[in-house]
C-alpha positions as CSV (number, residue, x, y, z in Angstrom):
1,M,31.8,2.8,5.7
2,V,31.0,5.7,3.3
3,Q,32.1,9.2,4.3
4,N,29.1,11.8,5.2
5,N,30.8,14.2,2.7
6,S,31.8,11.8,-0.1
7,T,30.1,11.8,-3.7
8,F,29.1,8.8,-6.3
9,K,28.5,9.1,-9.9
10,A,25.0,8.7,-11.3
11,F,23.1,8.8,-14.5
12,R,20.8,12.0,-13.8
13,V,17.7,13.0,-15.9
14,E,16.8,16.5,-15.2
15,E,14.3,18.6,-16.8
16,K,15.2,21.5,-19.0
17,D,12.9,23.8,-20.5
18,G,10.4,20.9,-21.3
19,N,13.1,18.4,-22.5
20,F,14.6,15.8,-20.3
21,V,18.4,15.3,-20.6
22,G,20.5,12.5,-18.6
23,S,24.0,13.0,-17.9
24,I,26.6,11.7,-15.4
25,K,26.5,13.8,-11.9
26,E,28.5,13.3,-8.8
27,V,25.7,13.1,-6.0
28,A,26.1,13.2,-2.5
29,F,25.1,10.5,-0.2
30,N,21.9,10.7,2.4
31,R,21.8,9.5,6.0
32,L,20.7,5.7,6.2
33,N,17.4,5.5,7.9
34,D,16.1,2.7,9.9
35,N,15.8,-0.4,8.3
36,E,17.6,0.6,5.2
37,I,20.6,-0.7,3.2
38,L,23.2,0.9,1.6
39,V,24.3,-0.9,-1.4
40,R,27.4,-0.8,-3.8
41,V,26.2,-1.4,-7.4
42,Q,28.1,-3.9,-9.6
43,F,25.8,-4.4,-12.5
44,S,22.4,-2.8,-13.4
45,S,20.2,-3.2,-16.5
46,L,18.1,-1.3,-19.2
47,N,14.0,-1.8,-19.0
48,Y,11.6,-0.1,-20.9
49,K,10.5,1.3,-17.7
50,D,14.1,2.7,-17.5
51,A,13.5,4.4,-20.6
52,L,10.4,6.0,-20.1
53,S,11.6,7.4,-16.9
54,A,14.7,9.0,-18.7
55,S,12.6,10.4,-21.4
56,G,10.0,12.2,-18.8
57,N,7.1,10.1,-18.8
58,K,5.4,11.1,-15.4
59,G,3.2,7.9,-15.1
60,V,6.5,6.5,-13.9
61,T,8.5,9.3,-12.5
62,K,6.7,12.4,-11.0
63,N,9.7,14.2,-10.0
64,Y,13.4,15.2,-11.6
65,P,16.4,15.3,-11.2
66,H,16.2,11.6,-10.9
67,T,18.2,8.4,-11.5
68,P,16.4,5.6,-13.3
69,G,17.4,2.2,-13.1
70,I,14.8,-0.7,-11.7
71,D,17.3,-3.6,-11.2
72,A,20.3,-3.3,-9.6
73,A,22.8,-6.0,-7.9
74,G,25.7,-5.3,-5.7
75,I,27.1,-5.2,-2.1
76,I,26.2,-4.2,1.0
77,E,28.3,-1.3,2.0
78,E,26.1,-0.5,5.3
79,S,23.3,-2.2,6.8
80,H,20.7,-0.6,9.4
81,S,18.2,-3.8,9.3
82,A,18.7,-7.4,11.0
83,L,17.9,-9.0,7.2
84,F,21.6,-8.3,6.2
85,K,25.0,-7.6,6.8
86,T,27.9,-5.5,5.5
87,G,29.3,-7.7,2.7
88,D,26.3,-9.4,1.7
89,K,25.4,-9.8,-2.0
90,V,22.2,-8.6,-3.0
91,I,19.4,-8.4,-5.8
92,V,17.0,-5.2,-5.8
93,T,14.4,-5.3,-8.1
94,S,11.0,-3.6,-8.7
95,Y,9.0,-2.1,-6.3
96,D,9.8,1.5,-6.5
97,L,13.1,1.2,-7.2
98,G,13.9,3.6,-10.2
99,M,10.5,4.9,-10.4
100,N,10.0,7.6,-7.7
101,T,13.4,6.5,-5.8
102,D,16.7,6.8,-7.4
103,G,17.6,3.6,-8.9
104,G,20.4,1.5,-10.3
105,F,22.1,3.7,-12.7
106,A,24.6,4.6,-10.2
107,E,27.3,3.2,-7.9
108,Y,25.3,3.5,-4.8
109,I,21.5,2.7,-4.0
110,Q,20.0,3.7,-0.7
111,V,16.4,0.9,-0.4
112,P,14.5,-0.4,2.5
113,A,15.7,-3.8,3.1
114,E,12.6,-5.6,2.3
115,W,13.2,-5.1,-1.6
116,A,16.4,-6.9,-1.2
117,V,16.9,-10.5,-2.1
118,K,20.0,-12.1,-1.3
119,L,22.3,-13.6,-4.1
120,P,21.8,-17.4,-4.7
121,E,24.8,-19.2,-4.6
122,K,24.8,-20.2,-7.8
123,M,24.5,-17.4,-9.5
124,T,26.6,-14.2,-10.1
125,L,25.8,-10.7,-9.7
126,K,26.1,-9.9,-13.2
127,E,24.0,-12.9,-14.2
128,A,21.7,-11.5,-11.8
129,M,21.3,-8.5,-13.9
130,I,21.0,-10.4,-17.5
131,Y,17.9,-11.7,-15.7
132,G,17.0,-8.3,-13.9
133,T,13.3,-7.6,-13.3
134,A,12.6,-9.0,-17.2
135,G,14.2,-12.4,-16.0
136,L,11.9,-12.4,-12.8
137,T,8.6,-11.5,-15.0
138,A,10.1,-14.6,-17.1
139,G,10.7,-16.6,-14.3
140,I,7.2,-15.9,-12.8
141,S,5.4,-16.4,-16.2
142,V,7.0,-19.8,-16.4
143,L,6.3,-20.9,-12.9
144,R,2.5,-20.2,-13.3
145,L,2.5,-21.9,-16.9
146,T,4.5,-25.0,-15.9
147,E,2.3,-25.4,-13.0
148,L,-0.6,-26.4,-15.4
149,I,1.1,-27.3,-18.8
150,K,3.7,-29.9,-19.2
151,P,6.2,-30.3,-22.0
152,E,4.2,-33.3,-23.6
153,D,1.1,-31.2,-23.8
154,G,1.9,-29.1,-26.9
155,K,3.8,-26.1,-28.2
156,I,4.2,-22.9,-26.2
157,A,3.9,-19.7,-27.9
158,V,5.9,-16.4,-27.0
159,S,5.2,-13.2,-28.2
160,G,7.6,-10.3,-28.3
161,A,10.2,-12.9,-28.4
162,T,13.5,-10.9,-28.9
163,G,12.8,-8.6,-26.1
164,G,13.9,-8.9,-22.5
165,V,11.2,-10.9,-21.1
166,G,11.0,-12.9,-24.5
167,A,14.1,-13.7,-24.9
168,L,14.4,-15.3,-21.3
169,S,11.0,-17.0,-21.7
170,V,12.3,-18.7,-24.7
171,A,15.6,-19.6,-23.5
172,I,14.0,-20.9,-20.0
173,L,11.3,-22.8,-21.6
174,N,13.8,-24.6,-24.2
175,K,15.7,-25.8,-21.1
176,L,13.1,-27.2,-19.5
177,G,12.2,-29.3,-22.6
178,Y,9.0,-27.1,-23.8
179,S,8.7,-26.8,-27.6
180,V,8.6,-23.0,-28.1
181,V,6.8,-21.2,-30.8
182,A,8.7,-17.3,-31.0
183,I,6.1,-14.6,-32.0
184,T,8.3,-11.7,-33.2
185,G,8.4,-8.9,-35.8
186,K,11.7,-8.8,-36.6
187,E,12.0,-11.5,-39.6
188,T,16.0,-10.9,-39.3
189,E,16.2,-12.2,-35.9
190,R,15.6,-15.5,-36.7
191,D,18.7,-17.3,-36.5
192,Y,19.0,-15.4,-32.8
193,L,15.8,-16.8,-31.5
194,M,16.7,-20.4,-32.8
195,N,20.0,-20.0,-31.2
196,L,17.9,-19.2,-27.8
197,G,16.0,-22.4,-28.0
198,A,13.0,-21.7,-30.2
199,K,11.4,-24.2,-32.7
200,E,9.4,-22.1,-34.8
201,I,9.0,-18.7,-35.9
202,I,5.7,-17.0,-36.5
203,L,5.8,-13.2,-37.8
204,R,3.9,-11.1,-35.5
205,S,2.1,-9.7,-39.0
206,E,0.8,-13.2,-39.6
207,I,-0.5,-13.4,-36.2
208,E,-2.4,-10.1,-36.4
209,N,-3.7,-11.3,-39.5
210,F,-5.6,-14.6,-38.2
211,D,-9.2,-14.5,-39.0
212,K,-11.7,-12.5,-36.6
213,K,-13.7,-15.3,-35.6
214,P,-14.3,-16.1,-31.5
215,L,-12.4,-19.2,-31.7
216,L,-9.6,-20.3,-33.8
217,K,-7.8,-23.4,-34.9
218,P,-6.2,-24.7,-31.5
219,L,-2.6,-24.1,-32.1
220,F,-0.9,-24.0,-28.7
221,A,-0.8,-25.5,-25.5
222,G,-0.2,-22.3,-23.6
223,A,2.0,-19.1,-24.4
224,I,3.7,-16.2,-22.3
225,D,2.6,-13.1,-23.9
226,T,4.5,-9.8,-23.3
227,V,2.7,-7.4,-25.8
228,G,-1.1,-7.6,-25.1
229,G,-3.3,-6.3,-27.7
230,V,-4.6,-8.0,-30.7
231,I,-1.6,-10.9,-30.3
232,L,-2.5,-11.9,-27.2
233,E,-6.5,-11.8,-28.7
234,N,-5.3,-14.2,-31.1
235,I,-3.0,-16.5,-28.9
236,I,-6.1,-17.0,-26.3
237,K,-8.6,-17.7,-29.2
238,S,-5.6,-20.4,-30.8
239,T,-4.9,-21.9,-27.2
240,H,-6.0,-25.9,-26.7
241,S,-8.6,-26.9,-24.1
242,I,-7.3,-26.4,-20.4
243,G,-4.3,-24.1,-22.0
244,V,-2.9,-21.5,-20.3
245,V,-1.7,-17.8,-21.1
246,T,0.0,-15.5,-19.1
247,C,0.0,-12.0,-19.8
248,C,2.7,-9.2,-18.4
249,G,2.9,-6.4,-21.0
250,N,0.8,-3.9,-23.1
251,V,3.2,-2.5,-25.3
252,A,0.8,-3.3,-28.1
253,S,-2.4,-2.2,-26.4
254,P,-3.6,-2.5,-22.9
255,K,-7.2,-3.5,-24.7
256,L,-8.7,-7.1,-25.2
257,D,-11.5,-7.2,-28.1
258,L,-12.7,-11.0,-27.1
259,T,-15.7,-13.2,-26.4
260,V,-15.6,-15.2,-23.3
261,F,-15.9,-18.4,-25.8
262,P,-12.4,-19.4,-25.1
263,F,-12.5,-19.7,-21.6
264,I,-15.8,-21.1,-21.2
265,L,-15.9,-23.3,-24.6
266,R,-12.2,-24.6,-24.0
267,G,-11.4,-23.6,-20.4
268,V,-8.4,-21.5,-21.1
269,T,-6.9,-19.7,-18.2
270,L,-5.6,-16.4,-18.6
271,I,-3.1,-15.4,-16.0
272,G,-2.1,-11.9,-15.0
273,I,1.7,-11.3,-14.2
274,D,3.1,-8.7,-11.9
275,S,6.4,-8.5,-11.3
276,Q,6.6,-5.5,-9.1
277,N,4.9,-6.1,-6.0
278,Y,5.1,-10.0,-6.4
279,P,5.3,-11.3,-2.7
280,M,9.1,-12.0,-1.5
281,K,8.5,-15.7,-0.6
282,Y,7.6,-16.5,-4.3
283,R,10.4,-13.9,-5.6
284,E,13.2,-16.2,-3.6
285,I,11.9,-19.3,-5.2
286,V,11.8,-17.8,-8.8
287,W,15.2,-16.3,-8.3
288,N,16.7,-20.0,-7.0
289,K,15.4,-21.7,-10.0
290,L,16.9,-19.3,-12.1
291,A,20.1,-19.9,-10.7
292,D,20.1,-23.3,-10.8
293,E,18.0,-25.9,-12.8
294,W,16.3,-22.9,-15.1
295,K,19.8,-21.0,-16.1
296,P,19.5,-21.5,-19.9
297,K,23.0,-22.2,-21.3
298,Q,22.4,-19.2,-23.7
299,L,21.9,-16.8,-20.6
300,E,25.3,-14.6,-21.7
301,Y,23.9,-14.8,-25.2
302,T,20.6,-13.1,-24.3
303,C,22.5,-9.9,-23.4
304,N,24.9,-7.1,-24.3
305,E,27.4,-5.0,-21.9
306,I,27.6,-1.1,-21.4
307,Q,28.7,1.5,-19.2
308,L,27.1,4.7,-17.8
309,K,28.2,7.2,-20.9
310,D,26.3,4.9,-23.5
311,L,22.8,4.9,-21.7
312,P,21.6,7.9,-23.6
313,H,22.2,6.3,-27.0
314,K,20.5,2.8,-25.9
315,I,17.8,4.5,-24.1
316,E,16.7,5.9,-27.8
317,L,17.3,2.8,-29.2
318,M,15.2,1.3,-26.6
319,L,12.4,3.8,-27.2
320,S,12.4,3.2,-30.9
321,G,12.0,-0.6,-30.9
322,R,15.4,-1.0,-32.2
323,L,17.2,-2.8,-29.2
324,K,17.1,-7.0,-28.5
325,G,17.9,-9.0,-25.7
326,R,19.0,-7.4,-22.4
327,T,21.1,-4.5,-21.8
328,I,23.2,-4.8,-18.9
329,L,25.1,-1.7,-17.0
330,T,28.3,-2.7,-15.3
331,L,29.5,-0.2,-12.7
332,V,32.7,-2.2,-11.6
333,E,36.1,-0.2,-12.6
């Protein structure tokens, strides 16, 4: 049981003269309310939304000082809920964690019990954060894609393939026997993507410069798009009849300039992926698959590990598009 007068370390972002600065601070515990749990965080991870929160993006986080971190995995220190007991290992991702509720860049988080998933037996807390929201998003995308498309149906494109969602999607699809075409703007990362399981590489500039026709030569049976914009447009226009494309990001653009022809002439299905408020019963299905038959042998290869003090530099790299794979924050002493 944590003493009421004790404190814990957290990466706090503060607004100073219009600038947002993050540093390690001592933070006091709050009283635990009904149906809440207090989790001793063992691992967290760095996501693009965390980088936005740390840089003062009011569309992500309205009020400061604030502790980012939309992912956390740890051990319950105290529970005021019938769902969990002290000592349970849990994963907490998405909902409002790290946005307007203090997040996983801290030694402890205090959250509603309904936000937590019990750690699957075949998964470690570190593995849970190698996945994190990116892995959950990749898992949901793979789940929806594989409901309709089988490995023998043809090639699967993955855009933004060196990013967190993209890299994990490539690795999981390869584990399931799919032939993956990785789309990336980073020509120097060919070996990295091949080691994840990609069979082919297409450069972002190449797919961005496809013809402007309403339909293009069919290349893919399906796709997992993580970037949006013209890349998603051209993937959809290049998808075979009865193909499936999932989309979960808009870093390139939130807009699509398309005709309805891919949908009514080829029967292409476009599925939006929202992992933030995904129903808990389906989250549990995805997490258990990620723990077992979907777990790629290259899982550790998709990440690098940092400490609280390393966050400012890694956030800068992420905002400038120079970070690849997953970045795991360890809070284990």
